[in-house]
C-alpha positions as CSV (number, residue, x, y, z in Angstrom):
1,M,-17.6,-17.7,2.6
2,S,-14.6,-17.4,5.4
3,R,-14.2,-15.4,8.1
4,I,-11.1,-14.3,10.2
5,S,-10.3,-12.6,13.3
6,S,-8.7,-9.8,13.8
7,Q,-6.3,-11.0,16.1
8,G,-2.8,-11.8,15.2
9,S,-2.6,-9.1,12.2
10,L,-0.1,-7.5,11.2
11,I,0.1,-3.6,10.8
12,M,3.3,-1.9,9.5
13,I,4.4,1.3,8.3
14,S,7.4,1.7,5.8
15,D,10.8,2.9,7.0
16,D,12.9,5.4,5.3
17,L,15.4,2.6,4.2
18,K,15.3,0.4,1.0
19,V,15.8,-3.0,1.3
20,A,17.0,-2.8,-2.6
21,Q,16.2,-0.7,-5.7
22,G,16.8,-2.0,-9.1
23,D,16.5,-0.9,-12.9
24,L,13.6,-1.8,-14.6
25,A,13.8,-3.0,-18.3
26,S,10.0,-3.6,-19.2
27,A,6.4,-4.1,-18.0
28,T,3.2,-5.7,-19.6
29,K,0.0,-4.5,-20.4
30,A,-2.2,-7.0,-18.1
31,S,-4.0,-7.8,-15.0
32,P,-2.0,-8.4,-13.1
33,A,1.0,-6.5,-14.4
34,T,4.5,-8.1,-14.6
35,V,8.0,-6.0,-14.5
36,T,10.9,-7.0,-15.3
37,L,14.3,-6.1,-13.5
38,S,17.4,-5.1,-16.1
39,A,19.6,-7.2,-13.4
40,A,19.2,-8.9,-10.2
41,V,19.4,-6.8,-6.8
42,D,20.9,-7.7,-3.6
43,P,19.2,-9.1,-1.6
44,P,17.0,-10.8,-4.5
45,V,13.1,-10.1,-4.7
46,V,10.8,-12.7,-3.4
47,V,7.4,-13.6,-3.3
48,G,5.6,-11.5,-0.5
49,D,8.0,-8.5,-0.8
50,T,6.5,-5.2,-1.3
51,V,7.5,-3.3,-4.2
52,I,7.2,0.3,-5.7
53,P,8.0,1.0,-9.2
54,R,9.2,4.7,-9.9
55,G,9.1,6.7,-12.7
56,T,7.5,4.3,-15.3
57,F,5.6,6.9,-16.6
58,W,2.6,4.8,-16.1
59,K,-0.1,6.1,-13.8
60,S,-1.7,2.7,-13.0
61,I,1.7,1.4,-11.1
62,D,4.0,4.5,-10.6
63,D,4.6,5.2,-7.0
64,Q,1.9,2.8,-5.7
65,P,3.0,-0.5,-3.5
66,F,2.4,-3.9,-4.7
67,R,2.9,-7.4,-3.3
68,V,4.8,-9.6,-5.7
69,S,3.0,-12.7,-5.8
70,A,5.3,-14.7,-8.4
71,V,8.9,-14.7,-9.1
72,A,10.4,-16.2,-12.8
73,G,14.2,-14.8,-12.8
74,L,13.9,-11.3,-13.0
75,V,10.2,-11.1,-13.9
76,L,7.9,-10.2,-11.1
77,T,4.4,-10.2,-11.0
78,L,2.3,-7.2,-9.3
79,E,-0.5,-8.5,-7.1
80,D,-3.7,-6.7,-7.8
81,S,-2.1,-4.5,-10.5
82,D,-3.9,-3.4,-13.9
83,T,-2.2,-1.9,-16.6
84,T,-4.5,-2.9,-19.5
85,N,-5.5,0.8,-20.1
86,E,-1.8,2.4,-20.4
87,I,-1.6,4.1,-23.8
88,T,2.4,4.5,-24.0
89,P,3.6,0.8,-25.6
90,D,6.3,0.4,-22.5
91,I,7.7,1.9,-19.7
92,L,10.6,4.9,-19.5
93,G,14.5,3.1,-19.8
94,T,15.0,5.0,-16.6
95,A,12.3,3.9,-14.5
96,K,13.3,2.0,-11.3
97,L,11.8,-0.4,-8.7
98,D,12.2,0.1,-4.8
99,V,11.8,-2.8,-2.2
100,T,10.3,-1.2,0.7
101,S,11.3,-2.3,4.3
102,W,9.0,-2.2,7.2
103,L,8.3,-1.4,10.9
104,E,5.3,-3.0,12.6
105,L,3.3,-0.6,14.4
106,C,1.2,-2.5,17.1
107,R,-2.3,-1.1,17.6
108,S,-5.5,-1.9,19.1
109,N,-7.7,-1.3,15.9
110,F,-7.2,-0.1,12.4
111,N,-10.0,1.1,9.7
112,A,-9.5,1.9,6.3
113,N,-12.5,3.9,4.7
114,S,-13.4,4.5,1.0
115,P,-16.1,7.0,1.0
116,A,-18.8,7.4,-1.9
117,G,-17.2,9.2,-5.1
118,A,-18.1,11.5,-7.3
119,T,-21.3,11.2,-9.5
120,I,-21.3,13.1,-12.9
121,D,-24.9,14.1,-14.3
122,V,-24.7,13.7,-18.1
123,T,-28.2,14.2,-18.9
124,T,-29.5,15.9,-21.6
125,L,-33.0,17.4,-22.8
126,C,-33.5,14.4,-24.9
127,D,-33.5,11.8,-22.2
128,N,-36.6,11.0,-20.2
129,A,-34.7,10.1,-16.6
130,H,-31.1,11.5,-15.3
131,K,-28.1,9.8,-16.9
132,I,-25.0,9.1,-14.8
133,V,-21.4,8.3,-15.0
134,A,-18.9,7.4,-12.2
135,G,-16.5,10.3,-11.1
136,L,-13.1,9.6,-9.4
137,P,-13.3,7.8,-6.1
138,A,-13.1,9.8,-3.1
139,I,-10.0,10.2,-1.2
140,G,-9.8,7.2,1.3
141,T,-9.1,7.6,5.0
142,W,-7.0,5.5,7.3
143,T,-7.0,5.3,11.5
144,A,-4.9,3.1,13.5
145,A,-5.6,3.3,17.4
146,G,-3.6,2.1,19.8
147,F,-1.1,3.2,23.0
148,Y,1.7,5.3,23.5
149,D,5.1,4.0,24.2
150,V,8.4,5.8,24.4
151,N,10.2,3.1,23.4
152,D,8.1,2.4,20.0
153,F,10.0,3.5,17.1
154,A,7.2,3.1,14.5
155,M,4.9,5.4,16.4
156,F,7.6,8.0,16.5
157,K,8.3,7.1,12.5
158,A,4.7,8.1,12.2
159,R,5.1,11.3,14.4
160,D,7.9,12.3,12.1
161,D,5.9,11.6,9.1
162,Y,3.0,14.0,10.3
163,R,5.5,16.7,10.9
164,S,7.1,16.1,7.2
165,G,4.2,15.6,5.4
166,A,6.1,12.8,4.0
167,K,3.9,9.8,2.4
168,M,4.4,6.5,3.7
169,G,3.3,2.7,3.2
170,I,1.0,1.0,5.4
171,Q,0.5,-2.7,4.9
172,V,-2.1,-4.8,6.9
173,V,-1.3,-8.5,7.1
174,L,-4.1,-10.7,8.4
175,A,-3.7,-13.9,10.2
176,D,-4.2,-15.9,7.1
177,G,-1.3,-13.9,5.2
178,S,-3.8,-12.0,3.0
179,G,-4.0,-8.3,3.6
180,W,-3.7,-4.9,1.8
181,V,-0.9,-2.3,1.2
182,F,-1.2,1.4,0.3
183,L,0.7,4.6,0.6
184,G,-0.6,7.6,2.7
185,I,-0.2,10.6,4.5
186,V,0.0,11.2,8.0
187,N,-2.4,14.1,9.2
188,Q,-3.7,13.2,12.7
189,F,-1.2,12.2,15.9
190,D,-3.5,12.3,19.1
191,L,-2.2,11.6,22.6
192,T,-5.2,11.0,25.0
193,L,-5.2,10.5,28.8
194,G,-7.9,9.9,31.1
195,L,-8.6,8.5,34.8
196,N,-8.0,5.2,35.2
197,A,-7.0,4.7,31.6
198,A,-3.8,3.7,29.4
199,V,-2.3,7.0,27.7
200,A,-3.6,6.2,24.1
201,N,-2.4,7.4,20.9
202,N,-4.5,7.4,17.9
203,I,-2.8,8.0,13.9
204,G,-4.7,8.5,10.8
205,G,-4.4,10.4,7.3
206,Q,-5.3,10.0,4.2
207,I,-4.9,7.3,1.2
208,D,-2.7,8.5,-1.7
209,G,-4.3,6.4,-4.8
210,R,-5.9,2.8,-4.1
211,L,-5.7,-0.1,-1.8
212,N,-3.8,-3.0,-3.4
213,F,-5.1,-6.3,-2.1
214,F,-3.1,-9.6,-1.8
215,K,-4.6,-13.1,-1.6
216,T,-3.5,-15.8,1.0
217,P,0.2,-17.0,0.0
218,P,0.5,-20.4,-1.3
219,T,0.8,-23.0,1.6
220,G,4.0,-23.2,3.4
221,F,4.7,-19.7,2.6
222,V,5.5,-17.7,5.8
223,P,5.5,-13.7,5.2
224,S,8.5,-12.1,5.5
225,I,8.4,-9.0,7.4
226,P,12.0,-7.0,7.1
227,Q,12.8,-4.6,9.8
228,A,14.7,-1.9,9.8
229,A,18.1,-2.1,11.9
């Protein structure tokens, strides 16, 4: 069992800009799944990038962020993805892939919660005890507390997303390079003042879809954290 300190972790939110966007030619039914670009994008996708498939018509990957764990030419592996239950033989021909750009959000703590999901009672009169099946997972929540800084562009980007209701990507990279990434909304933006206290800022909201995890990258790999200009 490994243990890791929270210190040195990176918390990032997605910027409105895209590093690159490309067309998707195909995808595999696998866990993890791979997607194939129709042509190379500029700049090229590399291991450690976060990508979001769009318009594939596969609910398991559509509009969800994934870390790229391997690149072989135009074939990209989406870490922690699972498309094995998709019904249609392949993705739509108009599908695209966004490569996300990020802004570092310097915070004092971060929480992502996955509450208990629904339970469906399927007991009949023939049963001698309750029978249940799992329903959908509950809507997850996230919070990121920190301090107010008038020059913190990422904090104001979160404020703008709170006003507009737009979804944004959130990515947490731990000190060993592992972490998780997800889409969410911002519906909490608090400012707190107090005697002998710093001006605090707490941001939070709901998680759209799943938390997708990624493992510690290969030895020698340094996570690339693109910043918007």
